[in-house]
N, C-alpha and C positions, 0 to 999 in steps of 0.2 A: 719681871714681868708683870704688867697691872692685871688685874683680876678680869677684865673684860676678855682681855687675851687667854687666860688662863682656862677661861670657861669655853673658848671656841670649841664650837663640836664640829669635826667632818662631816662632811656633805656624803649622801648617800652615793652620787655620783664618781667619788674621789674612792671612797671605802671600795665599792667595786669597781672600779677603772684599776686601782692596784694589785685586785687580788685577782682579776682575770691577766692584769698584765704577769703578774709574779708565775700564774698558773701556768700561762703561754711560754713564756721565755722557759721556763722550767723542764716546762715538756718539748721544746725545742731542743735546750740544753741535752737533756740526758737525750733525744735522739740521734743530735749530734756527735756525742761523744761514742754512742752505740756505734752510728756507722762509722765512726774511724777508727775504731776498737775492733772492730770485725775487717774492716779493710785494711789494717796491720796485721792482720794475724791471718788473712786472705793471702797479703800479698809475703807474708814471713813466710809460709808453708810454699808458697809458688817459686818464692827465691832458692828454699830450698832442694825444693824438687829438682830445680832446673842447674843450680851446682851439681847435684848426685848427676844429672845427664850429662854434665859438662865433665867429671869426672869419668864417667863411663868410654865416653869419647875419649876420651885422652889414654885412657886404659889401654884400648884397643889398638891406638895410634903408636905408641909408645913399648908396645909388650915384648917386638921384636926387638928393639934397641936395648930392653932392657936384660930380654934371655944374652945377648950377645954382650951384656955390659960396656954398648957403646954409646959414651956420653954425651958426641956429639951428636951423633942420631937421635939420640932423647932428647937434650936440649933444643933440635931444630922443631921437632915432629913437638914438642909441648909450647913452643913459643908460635908455630904456626896455628893452634887452634885457640890458644889462651890470649890471643891478641885480637882475636875478633870475636869475644865469649865477654859476659860478664865478673871478668877473674882479675883479683890485684896482685894475685901472688900465688905462684903454682911451683910444686917441688916433687922430686920422684926419684926414692931411693930403691936400693937393689934391698936383696934380702938377708944380706948382716946390716943394714940401716945406712948404708953409706949412701952420700948425696953424689947422687949420679945426673941429674936436671936440675937445672932451676929457671924460674922465669918471672919478673916483678914488673907490672906496670908503674911507669913512668910518671914520677907526679906533675902537672900541669899548673901547680899555682895552690897559693890557700884552699880556694874553692872544692879542690880535688879533695884535700885531707879533709876539709869537714865532711864532706859526698862520702869519705869510705866510713869516716867515725859514725856518723849517723846510720850508715849502712851497715855499720857492725852491730851496733846498738839496736836498732829497729829489726832487722828485716833477717839475715843470713851471721850463721856462725862458720867458723871452719870449719872442715870434713875431710876423712881421710878415709882413703879406700883402697882395699889389697887389689895389685894386679896377679891374676891367677894364670897359668898357664899348665896345661894338659894337667890339671886337679891340685896342682902346687903353687904354694904363695913362693914367688920369686921378687916381690917388691909390695913397695905401695903408695898411694898420691896424697898429696895432701894440698888443699884449696882451699883459698879464702877468696868469696866475691866480693864483689866491688860494687855492685848494685846500684849504681850513678843513673840507670836511664827509670828502676823499680822507684828508687826515691825520688827523681825527680816528680813520676807517675802519682807518686804518694802525695807530695808535695801541692800538686795541680788538683787532688780531689779533695783534700784536706780543702786550698783555697773555692773548689768549688761548693764543700761543705759551708761554710764558713759565707759564701755567697747566700744560698741558701735556708740558712741560719737568720741571716740577716733579713731576708726577702718576707720569710715566714713569721718571725719575729713582728715585720710592717702587716703582714696582711693580717694575724692576729688581732693587734692592736686595733687596726680599720675595725677586722668583725669585731671585737669588744665594745667600739665606742658604738657603732652603729646599734649594737643591741642596747647598750647604754641606754642610748636615746629613745631606744623603743620605752624602758622603764622609768627613769626619770623624767621625761617630756610631759607624760602623762600623768607621773604624781605631781611636778610642777605645775600644770595647771591647774592639778586638783586642790595642792596646797595654794595659790592664788585666790581660786574661787572661793577658797573656804576663809580667807585674811578677808576676801572684798566683802562676805557674808558677815564676818564677825566684825568687822571695824568699821564698815560702810555701811550695814545691814543692806546690802547690795544681792537682795535673794532672789533678783532675775538673771541674775549670770547663771552659765552652766559650763556643764565640763565636756571639753569635745571628745570624740569618741575616739579609741586606743586600739592600737593593732594588737595586743596581749587580752587573751578573752578575760583571764582574772582582773586587769588594769582596767577593761571596758567594762567588765558587770560593777566594780568597783565603782566608777565613775558614772553609772547608769542610777544604781541608788542612792549615788550622793545628788543626783539631779532628782530623785524622786523626792529624796528630803528635803530640797530646795523648793520643789515646785510644793509640799503641803506646809513648810515653813512661810511663801510666797501669797499662799490660800489665804493662811492664818493672819499672816501680817494685812493682807488686805482686809480680813472680814473684822480684825483689830482696830485698824483705823477706820472703817466705818461703823463700827461701833462705838469709835469713841467722837467720830463725828457726830453722829447721831445724839450723844449724851451732852454734847457740848453744845450742839443746836436745842437741846431740850433745857438746856439750864440756863442759855440764853434766851429763848424766846418762849412766846406764849403758847400756850396747846391748843387753844382755840383756833386765834386768828389768823396764826404763824409769824405775828410781827415779835421784835423784839422786846425784851421784857425790862423791867425798869431797871435792873441793874447794868444789862446792855448798852439803856441810853445814858445812865451817868458817867459809864467809862467810856462812850462817843464826846459828851459831852467833854467833859476834861481834857482829852487829848485835842477838841476843838478850838477852847478856849488857850489853852497853850500854843496852838499855831497861830492861832488869833490875835496872841499877845505877840507874838516874835513877827510877825507881817504887816502889823497894823491893822486888821480887819474888824470887818464886825460879825457877828453871829447869832442869830436872833432862836427863840425858842417861844416856843405856840404849845398853850396847855389848854388841851378839849374835855367835855364833858357833856354829855348827851344831855338834853332836856326833859325828857319822857321815858325815863330807860325804866326809871321804877313803875311808871303805871302801866308799860308793857308787860312787864314780868307778873305785875299783879293780875290782870287783866287777861294775859294772853299764854302765862306760862313761862319756865325758865326757859324750855325749847325755842318759844317766837324769842324770848331774849337773847338767846346766845346766837341766835339769824341777825339779829339784828344787830349786834357785833361787829360777828362776821362780815355784814352789810359796810357797816360804818367804816371799817378798815380797809376794804376792797377801795370807797368812793375816797377817802381822805388818798392812800398811796398814789390813784391814781394824777392826783393834782398836783404831784409833789415832782420836783426833778429829779433823776439819776442821783446825783450826789446829797439828797435829802435823804432823812432819816423818819419813821414815826414808829412810834410805841406804845405799846399796852402797858400803863401803871398800874393797872387794877383796876378791878370793877368796869365803870362805865368811863373811865377817863385814858386820855390819850396825851400824848408829848410829840411836838415835830420839831426838831433840829435841821435850823435852815443855814448852812456854810457852802462857801460863804455868800455874806448878804452885802449888794452894797448900799442899798439904801433900805430903809425901816419902808417905804410903801411898797417895795418889793414882798417885803413878810405882809401887808395887809394885804396887797391883793392878790395872794395866795390865800389867805384864810379867809377871802371872800369867794372863792371858787370853791373851798371846801364849804361854805355854809350853802353857796348855788346848789352843789352837788345831792345836797338833803332835803332839795324839793322835791323828788322824784320819790312814789313812795317804795317801801323795803318789802319785797315779797315775804310773805310767811307758810309757816308750814299749816296745809288746812285750805290751800287755794286761798286767805287773806291777804290785806296788804294794810299796812299802819305807815304814817311819817310821821317821822322824828326830827331834829334841830338838836345843833349842836352851840353850845356857849366860849367863844374861844377868847383866851388870853394870850398878849404879845407882850412880851420881853427883849430887849436887844443891849449884848454886849457892846461897848462897854457902859452906856448909858444909863442901863436902870438895875444893873449887878457886875461884879467881877467873875463872882466865883461860882462854883455851878449851883451850890444852895441856894443864893440870894439870888440868882436867877432864875432859878424855878421858884421861888416864893413869889416874885414879881410879876411871874407869867400867870403863876394859881392865883395871887389877888384880883388881878386885871382880869381873869376870866369871871371871878368870884363879882365881880363890880360890873360886869358885862350878863350875866344871868340873872342879876337884881334889878339892873336898867332894863333889859328888851330879852327874852329867851330868842336863840337864834341870830345873837349878834355875836360882833369882836368888840375886843377893845386894849387899847395900848398902854402899857401900866406908863406910870408919869416917873419923869429922870428921881423924884424924891418920893418914898414912900415907908411907910413903917414896916416892917418887918414880922408881917399876919401869919399867924399860924395858918397850916392847911387843915381848911376845915372838910369833912367826908361828907358829900351829898348825895342823894339818889340819881 
C-alpha cells in the first residue's frame, strides 16, 4: 500500500452513513426478531390450546365407546373428528392402557413430512387427556398436532416481516441519506469557500444558508469573518496602491518621479530595439524658477511647478509620459516616435503654452519659460543613461543660446555630466 493510500481519511458522509445504516439495520433486525419470536410464541400457545379443544371434543365423542370397550365405534368416532382438524395422530386407550382406537393422517409427500417436523419443533407438542365417566377415569387420549395451516400462516408472517424489514431498511437508508445531505452539503459548501479563500484569496465568496440551525449559524459566522477579511484586503490593497503611487510619483505635481521614469525608459528602449522603432527623450528645465522662489516665496514656486506640470501634460499624447526628476527639472518620454520632427513639434507646443501667465497666491501672476533638450534613440544614445545625458546636454545648450527655446542633441556628443541649475 502506498503512503498516500495509507493516510486516506474517511469522509464525514461515509462515517455517518455507515453509522446510521448500522443503527437502522440493527434496530429493524431486532424488531423483526422480536416480532418473529412473539409470533411463534403466540402461535404455539394457540396451537396447544386448539389441540386441547380437539382432545376434549374427541373425549366427549368416544366416551360411550370406551365405556363399552367398542373399538370399532371408538375408531369411527376418532376418525370423524381427527380427519377434520389439525391432527397428525390420535390414539384412544382404555383404563388398563389397551389401545382401543388409532388414527393417523395419511402422508402426502415430502412437504407433508417437513410440515409435520417443523410443526412439532416450533409449534405444538403431543398431549394426553384422561377420559372421565361419572367421576372415574375410564381411559385416555393421546394427540399429536399437525399444524400445517398454522405453519403456513407462520411462514407467510415471516415473509411479511422480511418484506417489512427490507422496506424499513430502504426507508431508513433514504432518511439517513437525506439527513446526511442536510449535514454534509452545508459543510461541503463551507469547505469549498474556505479553500477558495485560502488558496485563491477569494474573500468575496459566501456560504449559502443551511437548513440546520447550528450549521446555518456556523455559516453566518464564517461569512461575517469573510466580510472582515474582504474589508481588510480592500483596505490593505488601497494602502498598498497609495504607497506604491507615493513611491513612484511626486507628491507636489502628482507626476511620476525619476525612478518610475527610468523604469519606463528601460522598457521602451527594449521594445524599440525589438520593433526597430524610435524613442525620444525631452529634458525640460525652468528658466526663472530660482528668481520666482526668491522674489515670491516657496509657495509661489510650488504653484509654478504645478502649473508647468499641468501645461506640459496637456500637450502630450495619451501614451506619452512626463515625470518630475527633481527641483524644476522635468523629462518627457515620447514613444513611439515616427520622426524627430514630431518631438520638435511637441516641444514647440510646450514652449508656446508657457506664454500664458501663471497665477500665484495673492492675486499676482508671473511669466516663466522652459528650455528643452531633445535626444532620440538610437541616433543620440542606445542606453537610458546616454540618452538622458544627451537630452540634458542639449537642454543646457538651448538654455545657453536662448532661454525659452529647444535644442536637439547632436549625433555625436561628449558624455557631459549633468549640472545642477536653478
